[in-house]
Every structure is written in structure tokens, then in C-alpha cells.
C-alpha positions, -999 to 999 in steps of 0.1 A, spaced: 105 249 73 124 267 101 116 281 135 131 289 169 116 286 203 122 279 239 111 246 255 117 217 279 130 183 272 104 156 278 122 125 266 152 112 246 161 80 229 190 67 208 188 72 171 222 60 160 257 59 175 260 97 177 224 110 174 193 110 195 156 116 191 140 140 215 105 150 225 102 186 235 74 208 248 78 243 234 61 276 243 49 286 208 48 253 189 36 228 213 50 193 216 76 185 189 100 156 183 130 154 161 166 142 156 196 159 173 227 150 153 257 146 177 233 146 207 248 114 221 283 129 222 300 134 256 301 171 249 264 174 243 251 147 267 248 170 297 224 193 278 199 164 274 187 158 309 149 154 312 133 187 324 161 209 312 151 242 296 165 246 261 165 269 231 156 251 199 163 256 163 140 234 142 146 226 105 125 204 82 117 200 45 80 203 52 56 212 79 43 177 84 77 159 78 102 149 104 131 172 111 160 179 133 170 202 161 200 223 171 197 232 207 213 254 233 210 249 271 190 278 287 187 264 322 198 231 337 169 219 359 174 182 364 210 183 377 199 205 406 180 175 421 202 146 412 207 139 449 170 139 456 153 108 443 117 121 450 122 154 432 141 138 403 113 112 399 86 140 400 104 157 370 104 124 351 68 117 360 56 151 350 75 150 317 62 115 310 26 127 316 30 156 292 47 134 266 18 109 264 -11 133 269 -3 163 248 -13 163 211 16 167 187 22 203 175 -7 218 193 1 250 212 -9 251 249 7 279 266 -13 275 298 0 240 303 35 252 294 34 279 320 21 255 346 50 231 338 75 259 341 61 270 374 62 234 387 99 231 379 106 265 394 88 255 426 105 222 432 128 239 457 98 247 480 93 227 511 57 217 501 68 208 465 49 175 465 16 193 472 24 217 444 31 187 421 -3 171 431 -20 204 423 -1 206 390 -15 173 379 -51 184 387 -45 217 368 -32 197 337 -63 174 339 -85 205 340 -67 221 311 -72 190 290 -109 191 296 -117 171 328 -123 187 361 -127 169 395 -144 182 425 -126 157 447 -96 170 466 -80 163 500 -66 198 502 -82 224 525 -75 262 526 -61 259 561 -35 233 553 -5 236 531 13 204 542 0 168 541 13 137 558 26 107 538 -8 89 539 -26 120 526 0 125 499 -5 88 489 -42 92 487 -40 124 467 -16 108 442 -39 78 439 -69 100 433 -50 118 405 -39 85 391 -75 73 388 -85 106 370 -56 101 346 -65 65 340 -102 70 336 -101 101 314 -70 96 293 -49 64 297 -76 37 294 -98 53 267 -68 59 245 -51 26 253 -20 43 266 6 30 291 6 47 325 40 63 331 65 42 350 80 71 369 45 83 380 40 49 397 75 51 412 67 86 427 36 72 443 55 43 458 77 66 478 47 75 500 34 47 522 
């Protein structure tokens, strides 16, 4: 089996001395994982930053069998924000949420487009509000909608206390509807993001 697609890197882990296993979220194939031979090399390492947009070539002996990727970097996203711990953490938090919540190999172009827009909007001054709204949109796309919000049409910016409350509200929605029922572990980076706002 063979396909090509665009996507975003959600996670990576070591496979052996020179290879890694990556989780990706692709436009036309959903969430996929596989081995990248040579992915741990110094030459390749810069391509595998969480949140980077990549072009993927997938090969496998069968549709339901594990396979491997060859990748090319389309757009480096993560390195732009290496000096900004909050924005960097938000990329890691969003990627972690998608990695644990999305079903394997199920196409969801609405969530893909929402994620892409979030990453493109991180340079905005009100990026944290956009992140909060992104979480609510993902929760809605996955089948749960909340009428609770601290946003009003007249306000685009929130103070730290309001941001903390909004993140806590979203966290409860994630816990109640996904994390606890499915016995999942709440993403570490999502907790870290919330801890920046006191």
C-alpha cells in the first residue's frame, strides 16, 4: 500500500539508534503513525519538530499493517516560536490533544483545517483566545458542544484570570467527555499551558 499526503507532526519517539516513530495528522488520511528510518540523524532531526507541516510518503505491506514514512519539510512551524514558551507550549498542547483524541486513520478535514488555522494564527496578539476557541471547536467537532463561554462579542482580549478560567472550563469538558470515559491521560503540556496564567 502506498499514498502521499500533507500533514502535521503530532509526536515522535525513538525506535532504534537511527530511526523514530512518528504520529501525524494528515489531510486526506487522518491520523497515522509509522517508522521513519534515519529520522534520528542530525541531518533529519530539524524536520521532526512537533507542529511542523510535512509532505508524507507512506508505504506498507497491507492497509492494516504498520508501515514507514519518507517525509519532506513543507513549513517549519515550531522553530518560529522557540523563544516563546507559551506559544511553544500551545503547539505541544494542541498536538497532544489531537494525538490522544483522534481515531486512527479516520479522515477529519474540518479538524485538520482548524488545526492549520490555529498554527497560522499563533502570530496574532490574541493568539491565546484563538487557542481557547480552537479547543471548543475541536470538542464540538468530536460531538460535544458547550453553551458555557466567557467570551463576549464586544471583547477580543481577556485578562490572565479570564484566560485561566476559560482554559479550566475547556479542561473540564475534555476530562468529562473524553479523558475520563476512555481512561486516557490528560496531556502534560496542556496542564503546563494553563499554569502560565495565574
